[in-house]
BAFI-3210 file (N, C-alpha, C; in Angstrom, 3 decimals, decimal comma, padded with zeros to 6 digits):
// residues 289
n [1|2|3|4|5|6|7|8|9|10|11|12|13|14|15|16|17|18|19|20|21|22|23|24|25|26|27|28|29|30|31|32|33|34|35|36|37|38|39|40|41|42|43|44|45|46|47|48|49|50|51|52|53|54|55|56|57|58|59|60|61|62|63|64|65|66|67|68|69|70|71|72|73|74|75|76|77|78|79|80|81|82|83|84|85|86|87|88|89|90|91|92|93|94|95|96|97|98|99|100|101|102|103|104|105|106|107|108|109|110|111|112|113|114|115|116|117|118|119|120|121|122|123|124|125|126|127|128|129|130|131|132|133|134|135|136|137|138|139|140|141|142|143|144|145|146|147|148|149|150|151|152|153|154|155|156|157|158|159|160|161|162|163|164|165|166|167|168|169|170|171|172|173|174|175|176|177|178|179|180|181|182|183|184|185|186|187|188|189|190|191|192|193|194|195|196|197|198|199|200|201|202|203|204|205|206|207|208|209|210|211|212|213|214|215|216|217|218|219|220|221|222|223|224|225|226|227|228|229|230|231|232|233|234|235|236|237|238|239|240|241|242|243|244|245|246|247|248|249|250|251|252|253|254|255|256|257|258|259|260|261|262|263|264|265|266|267|268|269|270|271|272|273|274|275|276|277|278|279|280|281|282|283|284|285|286|287|288|289]
n.u [112,172|113,287|112,570|110,449|111,819|111,699|110,579|112,633|113,174|114,913|113,574|111,123|109,211|109,134|106,363|103,733|102,856|099,746|097,086|095,985|098,020|099,997|098,748|098,620|101,342|101,810|100,249|101,613|104,007|102,941|102,065|104,470|105,862|104,241|104,604|107,327|107,161|105,700|107,326|108,390|106,323|104,250|104,183|102,175|101,475|103,593|103,328|100,809|101,407|103,077|101,232|099,400|101,012|101,394|103,472|103,342|100,871|097,502|096,295|093,688|090,770|088,361|085,761|086,231|086,969|087,963|087,200|088,964|091,071|093,025|093,658|096,238|096,526|094,220|091,440|089,860|086,709|083,252|081,147|081,098|079,978|080,630|082,711|082,477|082,143|079,836|077,492|075,398|074,401|073,511|071,370|069,754|069,015|067,118|064,198|064,158|065,457|063,797|061,444|062,127|062,537|059,885|058,677|059,844|058,747|056,016|055,904|056,277|058,778|060,993|062,897|066,128|067,035|069,439|071,287|072,622|074,187|077,784|078,802|076,811|076,448|078,256|077,124|074,625|075,336|076,751|074,877|072,720|070,657|068,145|068,294|067,539|066,023|063,763|064,028|066,074|066,642|067,652|067,944|069,967|071,839|073,988|073,611|073,168|070,488|069,492|070,082|068,051|065,786|066,256|067,365|068,123|069,148|071,320|072,820|073,462|075,197|077,361|078,212|078,998|080,888|084,084|084,530|086,737|088,261|086,837|084,640|081,142|081,727|079,625|076,211|072,930|069,388|068,282|066,356|064,639|062,758|059,762|060,167|062,612|065,994|069,337|072,144|074,956|077,956|081,035|082,463|084,514|086,814|088,482|089,130|087,051|084,098|080,615|077,663|074,385|071,045|067,987|064,978|062,398|061,139|059,859|058,578|060,686|063,038|066,482|070,063|073,091|076,414|079,538|079,616|077,586|074,284|071,819|068,921|067,328|066,228|063,811|065,082|067,406|070,921|073,622|076,961|079,135|081,694|081,964|083,665|083,660|081,923|078,532|074,943|071,487|068,067|064,638|061,990|059,535|056,292|056,282|058,074|061,465|063,409|066,501|068,851|072,036|075,519|078,840|082,215|085,638|087,629|087,992|090,502|092,425|095,079|095,392|097,399|097,513|094,958|095,135|097,186|096,041|093,851|095,201|096,494|094,270|093,084|095,027|094,992|092,416|092,740|094,509|093,325|090,638|087,159|085,560|084,598|084,702|086,693|088,919|089,058|089,644|092,130|093,745|093,639|094,847|097,390|098,265|098,310|100,291|102,758]
n.v [100,952|104,286|107,151|109,874|113,035|115,850|119,106|121,976|125,158|128,180|130,356|129,814|127,649|124,095|122,806|120,915|117,629|116,823|114,605|113,317|113,579|112,057|109,576|109,166|108,893|106,510|104,823|104,911|103,610|101,100|100,217|100,250|098,260|096,036|096,038|095,292|092,691|091,479|091,494|090,539|088,736|089,375|091,486|093,394|093,850|095,338|097,626|098,468|099,190|101,396|103,192|103,422|104,651|107,077|107,475|107,189|108,197|106,895|106,700|106,304|105,887|108,382|109,034|106,826|106,114|104,681|104,365|103,372|101,477|101,172|098,773|098,015|097,200|095,779|095,280|098,205|099,092|100,013|097,976|094,398|092,072|089,736|088,693|086,806|083,294|082,075|083,372|082,541|080,400|081,768|083,279|081,170|080,180|081,891|081,339|079,704|081,309|083,538|082,365|081,746|084,305|085,215|083,633|084,679|087,274|086,702|085,605|087,814|088,578|090,849|093,246|094,738|098,074|099,656|101,544|101,137|099,859|099,541|101,270|103,131|106,012|106,834|105,545|106,792|109,415|109,028|107,835|109,446|108,891|108,714|108,145|104,836|104,598|103,178|103,392|102,191|098,894|095,668|092,067|089,886|087,478|086,109|085,749|083,377|082,564|082,578|080,151|078,399|079,801|080,464|078,186|077,112|079,322|079,970|077,648|077,969|080,150|078,975|077,267|078,899|080,721|081,343|080,146|079,737|081,938|083,909|084,711|085,031|088,524|090,154|089,314|089,493|090,245|093,098|095,870|098,575|101,322|102,584|105,508|106,133|107,323|106,609|108,423|109,494|107,702|106,070|102,802|100,860|099,634|098,655|096,050|094,404|093,013|093,426|091,598|091,637|090,412|090,730|090,591|091,474|093,841|096,772|099,006|101,741|101,555|101,974|101,954|103,732|103,381|104,684|106,251|104,848|103,738|101,511|099,331|097,162|093,788|091,323|088,232|088,535|089,094|091,272|092,568|094,692|097,175|098,645|100,622|102,581|105,643|105,496|105,375|104,992|104,603|104,322|104,837|103,834|102,512|100,761|098,531|097,786|094,866|093,285|090,620|090,584|090,126|090,323|090,037|088,901|090,417|088,503|088,456|088,731|087,156|084,423|084,967|087,754|088,406|087,378|089,033|091,633|091,271|090,792|093,274|095,010|094,074|094,812|097,589|098,143|097,301|099,226|101,810|101,567|100,469|102,119|103,108|105,633|106,941|105,331|105,876|108,684|108,814|107,200|108,686|111,032|110,057|109,474|112,053|113,212|112,577]
n.w [117,740|117,316|119,394|118,333|117,381|119,554|119,011|119,662|121,226|121,776|122,604|123,638|125,747|125,147|123,297|124,663|123,646|122,204|123,334|121,087|119,170|120,412|120,323|117,568|117,076|118,479|116,939|114,528|115,277|115,840|113,288|111,898|113,278|112,695|109,943|109,731|110,722|108,723|106,551|103,344|102,858|101,037|098,232|098,082|100,710|101,773|100,151|100,972|103,637|103,178|102,086|104,246|106,133|105,009|103,235|100,505|098,061|097,930|095,443|094,518|092,395|091,206|093,564|095,151|098,411|100,935|104,396|106,357|105,439|102,528|100,206|098,055|094,504|093,900|091,754|090,927|090,809|090,646|090,556|090,799|089,683|088,277|089,628|091,645|092,071|092,934|092,327|090,599|092,084|094,343|093,285|092,418|094,854|095,736|096,055|098,402|100,338|100,319|101,245|103,889|104,886|104,663|106,607|108,922|108,856|109,003|111,528|112,934|113,875|115,163|113,363|113,831|114,667|112,603|113,478|116,175|119,199|119,796|117,879|117,499|117,555|115,604|113,350|113,263|112,579|110,179|108,460|108,660|110,541|113,027|116,588|117,340|115,052|112,663|110,002|108,644|109,097|110,403|110,119|111,739|110,293|111,265|113,886|116,500|116,760|114,200|113,075|113,670|112,849|110,195|108,689|106,140|104,777|106,423|106,034|103,331|103,578|104,902|102,934|100,793|101,764|103,385|106,309|107,963|107,493|108,591|107,140|106,236|106,896|107,387|107,404|106,553|106,594|105,139|105,718|104,301|104,930|103,373|101,446|102,517|102,521|102,209|102,750|100,664|101,114|102,145|102,497|104,837|103,756|100,718|100,662|101,004|099,504|098,694|098,579|097,256|097,281|095,817|097,612|098,604|096,697|096,020|093,445|092,513|093,979|094,391|093,843|093,994|093,032|093,014|089,936|088,831|088,550|089,747|089,830|092,170|091,636|092,332|093,278|091,842|091,837|092,918|093,079|094,799|095,415|098,354|099,164|097,340|096,891|097,754|097,639|098,681|097,784|098,681|097,055|096,854|097,903|099,986|102,216|101,443|101,143|101,239|100,872|102,350|102,136|103,241|102,233|101,808|099,242|096,361|095,104|097,025|098,779|101,137|102,964|102,869|103,816|106,412|107,385|107,244|108,952|111,383|111,725|111,990|114,364|116,182|115,876|116,819|119,477|120,353|119,873|120,369|119,930|118,430|115,260|114,052|115,539|114,921|112,176|112,101|113,390|111,740|109,369|110,285|110,740|108,108|107,051|108,559|107,644]
ca.u [112,089|113,692|111,503|110,476|112,463|110,820|111,081|113,133|113,317|115,555|112,727|109,871|109,213|108,587|104,922|103,365|102,114|098,354|096,800|095,783|099,326|100,652|098,109|099,078|102,687|101,696|099,711|102,723|104,893|102,238|102,078|105,863|106,189|103,505|105,278|108,528|106,773|105,134|108,300|108,638|105,187|103,576|104,571|101,072|101,483|104,537|102,738|099,742|102,030|103,544|100,036|098,857|101,918|101,453|104,709|102,928|099,423|096,772|096,028|092,354|090,008|087,336|084,638|086,629|087,640|087,690|087,378|090,087|092,203|093,033|094,599|096,639|096,627|092,929|090,710|089,008|085,519|082,098|080,415|081,926|079,010|081,212|083,897|082,239|081,683|078,606|076,346|074,284|073,820|072,771|070,097|068,945|068,536|066,130|062,929|064,337|065,771|062,576|060,473|062,518|062,218|058,436|058,366|060,210|057,781|054,726|056,026|056,460|060,081|061,389|064,202|066,842|067,529|070,834|072,128|072,661|075,396|078,983|079,011|075,516|076,580|078,929|076,167|073,604|075,883|077,150|073,722|071,643|069,598|067,831|068,502|066,464|065,202|063,476|064,143|066,953|066,702|068,265|067,899|071,346|071,899|075,104|073,164|072,848|069,055|069,194|070,245|066,746|064,760|066,600|068,403|068,626|069,978|072,579|073,574|074,036|076,343|078,482|078,661|079,595|081,921|085,188|084,381|088,050|088,802|085,916|083,580|081,030|081,840|078,250|075,164|071,701|068,286|068,349|065,061|064,628|061,375|059,290|060,528|063,921|067,181|070,618|072,972|076,224|078,983|081,987|082,736|085,768|087,982|088,275|089,464|085,793|083,021|079,296|076,663|072,971|070,038|066,679|063,987|061,131|061,604|058,820|059,037|061,276|064,194|067,684|071,345|074,173|077,773|080,337|078,754|076,672|073,053|071,078|067,748|067,259|065,122|063,628|065,731|068,633|071,978|074,664|078,123|079,781|082,767|081,357|084,608|083,210|080,766|077,272|073,745|070,348|066,741|063,387|060,953|058,302|055,252|056,377|059,429|062,386|064,284|067,491|069,864|073,356|076,669|080,112|083,257|086,914|087,840|088,567|091,887|093,328|095,595|095,136|098,407|097,101|093,802|095,655|097,959|095,119|093,105|096,098|096,681|093,065|092,910|095,958|094,482|091,277|093,247|095,193|092,512|089,255|086,251|084,781|085,099|085,011|087,994|089,914|089,152|090,313|093,537|094,434|093,778|095,858|098,681|098,663|098,584|101,432|104,040]
ca.v [102,197|105,453|108,101|111,043|114,210|116,885|120,425|122,806|126,574|128,955|131,493|129,405|126,292|123,136|122,580|119,562|116,915|116,554|113,167|112,796|113,466|110,908|108,372|108,999|108,349|105,109|104,108|104,790|102,557|099,820|099,806|099,966|096,940|095,067|096,033|094,485|091,290|090,967|091,688|089,431|087,826|089,723|092,863|094,327|094,193|096,451|098,802|098,916|099,881|102,700|104,044|103,670|105,555|108,344|107,598|107,330|108,348|105,671|106,675|105,763|106,596|109,277|108,520|105,725|106,705|103,838|105,087|102,892|100,828|100,939|097,710|098,267|096,089|095,155|095,969|099,268|099,393|100,001|096,714|093,203|090,971|088,513|088,358|085,690|082,124|081,510|084,244|081,758|079,649|082,722|083,589|079,955|079,973|082,920|080,865|079,213|082,450|084,354|081,664|081,899|085,685|085,299|083,032|085,676|088,369|086,178|085,411|089,163|088,713|092,238|093,632|095,619|099,310|099,530|102,476|100,868|099,154|100,319|102,287|103,767|107,431|106,886|105,179|107,838|110,556|108,625|107,476|110,399|108,131|109,086|107,058|103,851|104,742|101,960|103,645|101,119|097,875|094,431|090,797|089,409|086,057|085,511|085,496|081,956|082,306|082,405|078,755|077,742|080,543|080,517|077,150|076,952|080,488|079,804|076,602|078,578|080,966|078,070|076,659|079,874|081,565|080,673|080,390|079,768|083,281|084,860|085,112|086,437|089,458|090,622|088,578|090,007|090,779|094,546|096,466|100,025|101,769|103,398|106,917|106,322|107,589|106,507|109,380|109,039|107,362|105,052|101,768|100,958|099,137|097,987|094,634|093,674|093,220|093,228|090,996|091,853|089,643|091,326|089,679|092,199|095,070|097,567|099,966|102,971|101,291|102,030|102,147|104,305|103,085|105,511|106,973|103,888|103,538|100,300|098,970|095,753|092,961|090,161|087,037|088,869|089,547|092,190|092,651|095,991|097,592|099,758|101,709|103,658|106,380|104,897|105,789|104,107|105,205|103,571|105,798|103,079|102,700|099,689|098,232|097,017|093,972|092,543|089,812|091,200|089,418|091,006|089,018|089,411|090,487|087,208|088,563|088,720|085,862|084,148|085,667|089,156|088,458|087,179|090,216|092,738|090,968|091,005|094,709|095,660|093,721|095,631|098,965|098,176|097,207|100,477|103,037|101,298|099,847|103,108|103,237|107,038|107,224|104,658|106,624|109,976|108,613|106,700|109,818|111,929|109,436|109,677|113,480|113,671|112,191]
ca.w [116,956|118,082|119,682|117,462|117,949|120,079|118,610|120,749|120,914|122,827|122,934|124,271|126,254|124,187|123,395|125,066|122,611|122,556|123,384|119,735|118,537|121,017|119,821|116,182|117,164|118,866|115,788|113,582|115,769|115,682|111,877|111,542|113,820|111,864|108,635|109,854|110,891|107,468|105,474|102,448|102,688|099,779|097,888|098,341|102,131|101,911|099,525|101,878|104,769|102,711|101,964|105,577|106,839|104,301|102,464|099,105|097,965|097,599|094,012|094,262|091,368|091,752|094,353|096,025|099,560|102,093|105,647|107,152|104,782|101,085|099,861|096,665|093,577|093,648|090,699|091,481|090,013|091,554|090,583|090,589|089,611|087,726|090,403|092,557|091,328|093,476|092,083|090,049|093,200|095,178|092,636|092,421|096,220|096,069|096,627|099,766|101,205|100,399|102,089|105,294|105,238|104,858|107,906|109,928|108,838|109,488|112,970|113,477|114,532|114,936|112,851|114,754|114,059|112,209|114,241|117,606|119,592|120,107|116,849|117,237|117,236|114,302|112,308|113,180|111,846|108,828|107,638|108,935|111,196|114,392|117,538|117,332|113,848|111,899|108,559|108,174|110,138|109,913|110,847|111,672|109,974|111,987|115,248|116,668|116,591|112,781|112,692|113,759|112,126|108,762|108,564|104,777|104,468|107,160|105,353|102,130|103,988|105,193|101,683|099,877|102,352|104,060|107,736|108,595|107,311|109,204|106,210|105,849|108,010|107,587|106,689|107,147|105,817|105,339|105,393|104,147|104,977|102,251|101,534|103,148|101,696|102,914|101,994|100,095|102,089|101,722|103,475|105,568|103,035|099,436|100,834|101,087|098,546|099,276|097,696|097,539|096,556|096,016|098,175|098,474|096,040|095,357|092,442|093,039|094,837|093,569|094,512|093,186|093,479|092,117|088,997|088,201|089,308|089,402|090,614|092,539|091,150|093,195|092,771|091,106|092,719|092,460|093,970|094,640|096,310|099,080|099,420|096,462|097,389|097,338|098,365|098,448|097,892|098,536|096,698|096,700|098,915|100,975|102,667|100,599|101,909|100,458|101,550|102,241|102,685|102,975|102,204|101,319|097,800|095,961|094,641|098,165|099,208|102,552|103,769|102,950|104,712|107,770|107,772|107,485|110,172|112,522|111,909|112,490|115,769|116,967|115,857|117,749|120,846|120,686|119,847|120,769|118,970|117,682|113,891|113,773|116,142|114,080|110,915|112,259|113,717|110,541|108,467|110,852|110,500|106,706|106,838|109,351|107,016]
c.u [112,483|112,519|111,605|111,132|111,422|111,375|111,537|113,249|114,006|114,663|111,453|110,026|108,656|107,097|104,672|102,552|100,692|098,139|096,619|097,120|100,095|100,070|098,510|100,486|102,681|101,186|100,794|103,661|104,254|102,328|103,493|106,272|105,529|104,169|106,525|108,209|106,311|106,121|108,506|107,454|104,448|103,868|103,441|100,987|102,411|103,969|101,600|100,329|102,501|102,381|099,519|099,703|102,072|102,710|104,439|101,417|098,762|096,514|094,677|091,665|088,974|086,229|084,971|087,454|087,348|088,035|088,621|091,271|091,995|094,094|094,959|096,589|095,350|092,192|089,725|087,893|084,305|081,425|081,316|081,041|079,625|082,430|083,704|081,662|080,323|077,373|075,147|073,610|072,995|071,403|069,179|068,351|067,454|064,837|063,066|064,607|064,532|061,540|060,834|062,319|060,725|058,031|058,711|059,156|056,424|054,735|056,225|057,733|060,667|062,777|064,809|067,248|069,025|071,748|071,984|073,935|076,567|079,214|077,738|075,657|077,231|077,943|075,067|074,102|076,177|075,943|072,508|070,416|069,388|068,076|067,292|065,599|064,994|063,508|065,043|067,076|067,176|067,829|069,252|071,371|073,101|074,768|072,816|071,375|068,689|069,314|068,929|065,682|064,995|067,660|068,958|069,535|071,326|073,437|074,197|075,279|077,559|079,054|079,455|080,812|082,915|085,168|085,734|088,735|087,884|084,844|082,273|081,154|080,488|077,334|073,847|070,613|068,220|067,067|065,172|063,177|061,017|059,631|061,906|065,007|068,401|071,611|074,299|077,260|079,912|082,196|084,147|086,987|087,593|088,680|088,217|084,925|081,706|078,349|075,268|072,141|068,689|065,672|062,579|061,491|060,432|059,413|059,647|062,446|065,450|068,912|072,315|075,492|078,712|079,407|077,709|075,468|072,318|069,825|067,832|066,091|065,017|064,234|067,001|069,658|072,874|075,764|078,799|080,851|082,277|082,374|084,427|082,010|079,489|076,134|072,554|069,059|065,661|062,291|059,628|057,341|055,242|057,843|060,218|063,259|065,201|068,332|071,217|074,396|077,934|081,244|084,544|086,958|088,538|090,013|092,891|093,804|095,292|096,164|098,070|095,922|094,242|096,382|097,039|094,312|093,933|096,282|095,445|092,806|093,826|095,517|093,320|091,746|093,888|094,224|091,057|088,399|085,545|085,384|085,481|086,380|089,114|090,143|089,961|091,792|094,325|094,621|094,833|097,256|099,150|099,034|099,875|102,765|104,546]
c.v [103,363|106,388|109,299|112,225|115,207|118,240|121,227|124,245|127,265|130,082|131,106|127,987|125,340|122,936|121,126|118,907|116,657|115,055|112,575|112,613|112,278|109,609|108,103|108,426|106,875|104,260|103,904|103,644|101,183|099,324|099,496|098,581|095,842|094,923|095,155|093,001|090,662|091,031|090,411|088,519|088,083|091,186|093,850|094,707|095,371|097,729|099,358|099,712|101,269|103,681|104,415|104,669|106,903|108,549|107,769|107,519|107,029|105,562|106,078|106,539|107,513|108,493|107,259|106,288|105,872|104,544|104,653|102,441|100,733|099,903|097,836|096,996|095,327|095,963|096,957|099,590|099,264|098,633|095,558|091,968|089,663|088,040|087,085|084,498|081,603|082,376|083,474|080,945|080,557|083,011|082,366|079,681|080,969|082,358|080,408|080,366|083,317|083,701|081,808|083,330|085,826|084,714|083,987|086,771|087,910|085,974|086,729|089,272|090,070|092,333|094,662|096,906|099,217|100,379|102,204|100,097|100,101|101,457|103,077|105,220|107,619|106,580|106,224|109,013|110,191|108,425|108,376|109,690|108,657|107,885|106,124|103,886|103,392|102,228|102,609|100,127|096,558|093,234|090,144|087,895|085,365|085,279|084,016|081,622|082,057|080,953|077,994|078,464|080,558|079,454|076,998|078,113|080,388|078,727|077,124|079,397|080,088|077,461|077,652|080,587|080,742|081,012|080,498|081,123|084,358|085,379|084,405|087,332|090,047|089,699|088,948|090,182|092,266|095,186|097,984|100,477|102,617|104,862|107,181|106,568|107,467|107,359|108,784|108,818|106,318|104,051|101,855|100,522|098,524|096,520|093,765|093,969|092,881|092,674|091,331|090,867|090,268|090,295|090,263|093,579|095,774|098,459|101,181|102,765|101,236|102,276|102,763|103,920|103,785|106,332|106,082|103,634|102,294|100,188|097,499|095,084|091,752|088,925|087,285|089,459|090,585|092,209|093,990|096,211|098,822|100,793|102,841|104,352|105,738|105,436|104,992|104,894|104,121|104,600|105,097|103,320|101,584|099,385|097,418|096,159|093,238|091,692|090,469|090,258|090,160|090,006|089,626|089,411|089,198|087,274|088,568|087,296|085,658|084,848|087,150|089,320|088,320|088,428|091,391|092,505|091,202|092,488|095,348|095,314|094,562|097,095|099,095|098,141|098,525|101,639|102,803|100,813|100,851|103,356|104,675|107,421|106,581|105,446|107,899|109,807|108,096|107,816|110,797|111,366|109,670|111,130|113,931|113,378|113,281]
c.w [117,841|118,270|118,737|118,169|118,419|119,684|119,826|120,270|122,082|123,321|123,652|124,771|125,197|124,412|123,770|123,970|123,089|122,632|121,992|119,027|119,101|120,482|118,371|116,162|117,539|117,700|114,732|114,003|115,587|114,247|111,417|112,057|112,999|110,491|108,670|109,970|109,578|106,300|104,665|102,189|101,378|099,486|098,156|099,819|102,370|101,304|100,375|103,042|104,365|102,570|103,345|106,358|106,141|103,491|100,970|099,082|097,572|096,101|093,667|093,137|092,002|092,453|095,146|097,164|100,805|103,389|106,415|106,311|103,275|100,776|098,385|095,820|093,326|092,584|091,308|090,509|090,927|091,676|090,173|090,423|089,143|088,507|091,216|091,795|091,760|093,207|091,530|091,147|094,106|094,574|092,606|093,801|096,621|096,653|098,083|100,734|101,397|101,291|103,570|105,767|105,506|106,202|109,046|110,025|109,364|110,995|113,710|114,330|114,159|114,304|113,809|114,057|113,778|113,078|115,730|117,916|119,798|119,129|116,551|116,814|115,865|113,181|112,161|112,348|110,390|107,917|107,883|109,512|112,612|115,304|117,538|116,096|113,165|110,399|107,906|109,322|109,534|110,748|110,633|111,463|110,605|113,455|115,391|116,462|115,135|112,341|112,760|112,951|110,617|108,447|107,158|104,392|105,160|106,506|104,069|102,480|104,251|103,920|100,843|100,440|103,171|105,547|108,430|108,440|107,897|108,275|106,555|107,079|108,373|106,804|107,344|106,104|106,154|104,824|105,364|104,014|103,762|102,487|102,095|102,106|102,588|102,140|101,565|101,199|101,487|102,856|104,010|104,753|101,705|099,502|100,901|099,871|099,232|098,233|098,187|096,720|096,855|096,503|098,081|097,942|095,368|094,274|093,134|093,979|093,982|094,436|093,518|093,835|092,507|091,238|088,351|089,105|088,804|090,265|090,989|091,822|092,062|092,535|091,991|092,075|092,078|093,516|093,734|095,696|097,064|099,546|098,414|097,115|096,864|098,197|097,862|098,639|097,879|098,308|096,429|097,852|099,960|101,251|101,638|101,497|100,942|101,396|101,292|102,823|102,286|103,162|101,652|099,791|097,356|095,493|095,791|098,455|100,693|103,433|103,905|103,905|106,165|108,251|108,093|108,754|111,419|112,792|112,522|113,958|116,650|116,999|116,833|119,194|121,288|120,841|120,232|119,615|118,063|116,308|113,564|114,339|115,330|112,790|111,085|112,584|112,517|109,518|108,973|110,635|109,066|106,445|107,504|108,707|106,084]
res [m|s|q|p|l|t|p|r|s|d|l|a|l|p|m|k|r|s|p|d|a|a|m|v|g|n|l|r|e|l|i|e|q|w|r|g|e|q|s|g|r|h|e|r|i|e|q|f|a|r|i|a|l|g|e|v|p|a|g|t|p|p|l|q|d|p|e|l|y|f|w|p|g|l|e|s|q|p|f|h|d|r|t|v|p|w|m|a|e|l|e|a|a|y|p|a|i|r|a|e|l|a|s|l|l|n|a|k|i|a|f|t|p|y|a|q|g|a|d|a|r|y|r|q|e|k|f|n|l|e|e|g|s|d|r|w|s|i|y|n|l|l|d|p|a|a|e|s|s|c|p|k|t|v|e|f|l|r|r|w|f|r|d|e|l|g|e|p|m|t|a|q|f|s|a|l|r|a|g|a|h|i|p|a|h|c|g|v|s|n|a|f|l|t|a|h|l|g|l|i|v|p|e|g|c|r|i|r|v|g|n|e|e|r|q|w|s|e|g|r|g|l|v|f|d|d|s|f|e|h|e|v|w|n|e|g|d|s|r|r|i|v|f|i|a|r|f|y|h|p|a|l|t|e|s|e|i|e|a|l|g|m|l|h|e|r|v|r|a|l|v|g|e|n|t|a|t|q|r|e|l|l|r|s|l|r|r|s|s]
***
């Protein structure tokens, strides 16, 4: 790819490009190269590249604004309960999953604050959480320790999801303290859907996705697209715990999943692991076209 032209002036010295502008240029070259490699594999890959490079608008509906990637041609709606074939199995597995959660709680195995790790600052700001806050905490079902503490739940995950494609990307017991509110936010991409199963649900717990609000029920599942603006309340008097799993949108082909995964690994290698940095550079790229 040819280098971008540098503006010149007879009246002033050329302005030096800022590090951010240079990084946006590098990101553009990365996506252009990826685009060429993926040529002819699927028409949605080419359309995605055009959106990512700012050549065409995403055309998302109101309240849908993925932080990193918008994949075109997928049904855009807040809830997708009938999209997954294993929902009935998930709900039927409630007694076994709930029993393993009870064993964790009885053994006083600690849940981990959600806002920690490499993206701690990003999560604190996005979800209005204090450092180390237990308002939102999780037990990671993808941790090797879960195989012994929650063997049936882990087996369900292997049965329902495609491990060869890296599914599920997230699997956890998610606890929200009484009185907690997770403010409105959007997820990273519409290429993923998120399943919830109510495990311990006091009165006063609800979730809004887009313009639709629902309440959890113990033993009942729901699936939503978290690239739509969503927020969560626990207005009850005790902790709410749900099972969460995140997976690829079923309408995506394996070639699309492979292509997106390859692109994201290259973006991470270029700009780093911090999601906020990835978000700002990808947005700057779209605006610069």
